[in-house]
C-alpha positions in Angstrom: 6.5 -23.2 -23.1 5.4 -23.7 -20.1 8.3 -23.8 -18.2 9.6 -20.4 -19.7 6.2 -18.8 -17.4 6.7 -17.4 -14.1 2.2 -17.8 -14.8 0.2 -20.2 -16.9 -3.1 -21.7 -17.4 -4.7 -23.6 -19.9 -8.5 -23.9 -20.0 -8.7 -22.6 -16.3 -12.6 -22.6 -15.3 -14.4 -22.2 -11.9 -18.2 -22.9 -11.5 -20.2 -22.0 -7.8 -23.7 -24.4 -8.6 -24.6 -22.8 -11.3 -22.5 -19.9 -12.0 -19.5 -19.8 -13.9 -16.9 -17.4 -12.4 -13.8 -17.9 -14.1 -14.6 -19.2 -18.1 -11.6 -21.3 -20.0 -8.9 -18.6 -19.1 -5.9 -19.2 -20.3 -2.4 -16.6 -19.4 1.1 -16.6 -20.3 3.0 -14.5 -18.0 6.9 -13.8 -18.3 9.1 -13.8 -15.5 9.5 -9.9 -14.4 6.6 -8.8 -16.1 4.2 -6.7 -14.5 0.5 -8.4 -15.8 -2.5 -5.6 -14.6 -5.9 -6.9 -14.6 -8.8 -5.3 -15.1 -13.0 -5.8 -15.7 -15.8 -4.4 -13.7 -17.3 -6.2 -10.3 -18.1 -9.7 -11.1 -16.0 -10.4 -14.0 -14.3 -12.9 -11.8 -10.8 -11.7 -11.4 -10.7 -12.3 -7.4 -11.5 -16.0 -7.7 -8.7 -16.3 -10.4 -6.4 -14.3 -8.2 -7.5 -16.9 -5.7 -6.9 -20.2 -7.8 -3.8 -19.2 -8.6 -3.3 -18.6 -4.5 -3.7 -22.2 -4.3 -7.4 -20.8 -1.9 -9.3 -21.8 -4.4 -9.4 -25.1 -6.2 -10.3 -25.3 -9.9 -13.4 -27.3 -11.5 -11.3 -27.8 -14.7 -8.0 -26.6 -16.3 -4.4 -26.5 -15.2 -2.4 -24.3 -13.1 1.3 -23.7 -13.5 3.3 -21.0 -11.4 7.5 -21.4 -12.2 7.1 -24.2 -14.6 5.4 -26.3 -11.7 2.1 -27.7 -11.9 -0.2 -27.1 -8.9 -1.8 -29.9 -8.2 -5.5 -29.9 -7.1 -6.8 -32.0 -3.4 -2.3 -31.6 -2.4 -1.5 -29.1 -0.3 1.6 -27.7 -2.5 3.7 -26.7 -0.3 7.0 -26.5 -2.1 5.3 -24.6 -5.0 3.4 -21.8 -2.2 7.2 -20.9 -1.1 6.9 -18.9 -4.4 4.1 -17.1 -3.6 3.1 -13.8 -2.1 -0.7 -13.3 -1.8 -2.1 -10.1 -0.8 -6.0 -10.1 -0.8 -7.9 -6.9 -0.8 -9.2 -7.9 3.2 -6.1 -9.5 4.9 -6.6 -8.3 9.1 -3.7 -7.2 11.0 -3.5 -7.7 14.6 -3.8 -4.2 16.1 -2.4 -4.6 19.5 0.9 -6.0 18.1 4.1 -4.0 17.0 5.0 -3.2 12.9 8.2 -5.4 14.0 6.4 -7.9 16.1 3.9 -8.5 13.4 6.2 -9.3 11.2 8.6 -11.4 13.2 5.5 -13.4 13.8 5.3 -14.0 9.9 8.7 -14.6 9.5 8.7 -17.0 11.8 5.6 -19.3 10.7 7.5 -19.3 7.4 10.8 -20.5 8.9 13.1 -17.8 8.4 16.1 -18.0 11.1 18.3 -15.9 12.9 20.3 -13.4 11.8 18.7 -13.9 8.6 15.2 -13.1 9.9 16.0 -10.2 11.7 18.2 -8.8 8.3 15.1 -9.6 5.9 12.6 -7.2 8.4 14.8 -4.4 8.2 14.9 -4.7 4.4 11.0 -5.2 3.7 11.0 -2.1 6.1 13.4 -0.3 4.7 11.4 -1.1 1.1 8.1 0.1 2.6 9.0 3.0 4.2 8.0 1.7 7.8 11.4 1.8 9.6 10.9 4.7 11.9 7.2 3.2 12.7 9.2 -0.1 13.9 7.8 -0.3 17.5 5.2 1.7 16.9 1.2 -0.4 17.8 -0.4 -1.9 14.4 -3.6 0.1 15.9 -1.6 4.0 15.1 -0.9 3.3 11.7 -2.9 5.3 8.7 -4.1 3.0 6.3 -1.6 3.3 3.4 0.8 2.6 6.2 -1.2 -0.4 7.2 -1.3 -1.7 3.4 2.5 -0.9 2.9 2.6 -3.1 6.2 1.0 -6.0 4.4 2.9 -6.1 1.9 5.9 -6.1 3.6 4.5 -9.4 5.6 3.5 -10.7 1.5 6.6 -11.0 0.5 9.1 -11.6 3.5 9.5 -15.1 2.1 11.2 -13.3 -1.1 8.6 -15.2 -3.4 9.3 -15.2 -7.4 5.3 -14.7 -8.3 3.3 -11.6 -6.6 -0.5 -11.4 -6.7 -2.1 -8.1 -5.5 -6.1 -7.9 -5.3 -7.2 -4.3 -5.6 -3.7 -3.6 -3.3 -4.7 -0.1 -3.6 -8.4 0.2 -2.5 -9.4 3.3 -0.7 -5.8 4.8 -0.5 -5.4 8.2 -0.7 -2.8 9.7 -4.4 -0.2 9.8 -1.9 -0.4 6.4 -0.4 -1.2 4.8 -3.7 1.9 6.8 -5.2 4.4 5.5 -2.4 2.5 2.0 -2.9 3.1 2.2 -6.9 7.3 3.3 -6.3 7.4 -0.2 -4.4 6.3 -2.5 -6.7 8.6 -0.9 -9.6 11.5 -1.5 -7.1 9.9 -5.1 -6.9 9.6 -5.2 -10.8 13.5 -4.4 -11.2 14.2 -7.1 -8.7 12.5 -9.3 -10.8 10.1 -10.3 -9.3 6.4 -10.9 -11.4 3.6 -9.4 -10.3 0.1 -10.3 -11.2 -2.0 -6.6 -9.4 -6.1 -6.0 -10.7 -7.3 -3.1 -9.8 -9.9 -0.9 -10.7 -7.4 2.5 -10.4 -6.6 2.2 -14.2 -4.2 5.2 -14.2 -1.9 3.5 -11.7 -2.1 0.2 -13.6 -1.0 2.1 -16.7 1.9 3.5 -14.8 3.6 0.0 -13.6 2.2 -3.1 -15.9 4.1 -4.2 -18.9 0.7 -6.1 -19.7 -3.3 -5.6 -19.1 -5.8 -8.4 -19.3 -8.9 -7.4 -19.2 -11.5 -9.8 -17.6 -15.3 -9.7 -18.9 -17.9 -12.0 -17.3 -15.3 -15.0 -16.4 -14.0 -14.4 -19.4 -10.5 -12.8 -20.4 -11.3 -10.9 -23.3 -7.9 -9.1 -23.9 -4.6 -10.1 -22.7 -1.8 -8.0 -24.4 1.7 -5.9 -24.2 0.4 -2.5 -23.2 1.9 -0.9 -26.3 1.1 -3.0 -28.6 -3.2 -3.0 -26.4 -2.6 1.2 -27.4 -1.6 0.6 -30.7 -4.5 -1.6 -31.9 -7.3 -0.2 -29.3 -7.1 3.8 -28.4 -8.9 6.0 -30.8 -6.9 8.8 -31.7 -8.8 12.2 -30.5 -8.2 16.1 -30.0 -9.4 18.6 -27.1 -9.7 21.9 -28.1 -10.4 24.8 -26.5 -11.5 28.5 -27.7 -11.5 32.0 -25.9 -14.7 33.3 -27.5 -17.7 32.2 -28.6 -16.6 31.0 -32.1 -19.0 27.7 -32.2 -20.4 28.3 -35.3 -17.4 29.2 -36.8 -15.1 26.0 -35.4 -18.0 23.7 -35.8 -18.2 24.5 -39.4 -14.0 24.1 -40.1 -14.5 20.7 -38.6 -17.5 19.7 -40.7 -15.0 20.7 -43.5 -12.4 18.6 -42.2 -12.5 14.2 -43.4 -10.1 13.0 -40.1 -12.8 14.6 -38.4 -15.7 11.7 -37.0 -17.6 13.7 -34.1 -17.1 15.8 -31.4 -18.4 16.6 -27.9 -18.4 19.2 -25.2 -16.6 19.1 -22.5 -17.6 20.0 -18.8 -14.8 22.9 -19.4 -16.2 25.9 -20.8 -15.8 26.1 -24.7 -13.3 22.8 -24.6 -14.3 20.2 -27.3 -13.4 16.6 -27.4 -13.2 15.7 -31.4 -12.6 12.7 -32.6 -9.9 12.8 -34.9 -9.0 9.6 -37.3 -6.3 11.1 -38.8 -2.1 11.9 -38.3 -0.5 14.8 -36.3 0.2 16.4 -39.4 -3.5 15.9 -40.6 -4.3 17.5 -36.9 -1.5 19.9 -37.6 -3.9 21.2 -40.6 -6.5 21.7 -39.0 -5.1 24.0 -36.0 -3.8 26.0 -39.2 -7.1 25.9 -40.8 -8.9 27.0 -37.3 -6.7 30.0 -36.7 -7.0 31.3 -40.3 -10.7 31.1 -39.9 -10.8 33.7 -37.2 -11.2 30.9 -34.6 -9.0 32.6 -31.0 -7.7 29.4 -29.6 -6.5 29.0 -26.1 -5.6 24.7 -26.7 -5.1 22.4 -29.1 -3.4 18.8 -27.9 -3.5 15.4 -30.1 -4.3 13.0 -27.6 -5.2 9.2 -28.1 -7.0 7.2 -25.6 -5.8 6.0 -22.3 -6.4 2.6 -21.1 -9.7 3.8 -18.9 -11.1 4.7 -22.5 -10.3 1.5 -23.7 -11.9 -0.2 -21.0 -14.8 1.5 -21.3 -15.0 1.0 -25.1 -14.4 -2.6 -24.6 -17.2 -2.9 -21.8 -19.8 -1.0 -24.4 -18.5 -3.2 -27.7 -19.6 -6.2 -25.1 -22.8 -4.8 -24.2 -23.6 -4.2 -27.1 
């Protein structure tokens, strides 16, 4: 039911001249979910998010946010009160202090004193910028500026948060800080849709993943289901000496081995393995008995990046 969903779209399509940027997309995102949207450049992610944010009007289809339909051609003022939108290129006012910048937007959101001051302190604490509240924005690092942009986006306490490439260009520490903030928002019950090319971040944050290709939503599933269905098992095997011939001979004997490739690390192989952990243990025992000097042997499954690349290869073929 639409009323039970934070975000729902039906037949959502956007066409620019003769190019279809978003093609018949149907989303169903429950309240409190963190939904990760991934896909190559030009897949339609930003256009989809801009339609959800009421910035672009659909060419066809329907959008519901918190059970309320977005009406094309209208200002949707009450609906926008539920939305927070952070694009990947939102400008900041470098000559303002952090406090003045947030206070300006809080007034635009019509927050009144003393609620306004209380809310400013809350968001500054959340994004870890309380100590910088009187600093000019021009003096902030890129990571601090991005956290400030997020603070501005959640000032009015939206129930749906739309983030388009929020960690683009950030260093690992700044990305970690941003992830922690999103986790706090998730725990508070906020629904978050986030697009990113940093798939390791999404794997840590998201409950559900959607994959877009050429404007179409080709996959949309809870992350555990996606792993169970699409993650291929493999082994990482490392040897101490040049026992390549013995290793390859034993791998050929194992019916669960589907192939292997050398990794960039010396004497390390990635082995496609269609078997259980018990069968992997049996292979390890056979390698040791054959005299292969083992330094590592790990049973793993594809991560989100490998799943995405595999799907992209299937679509291309």
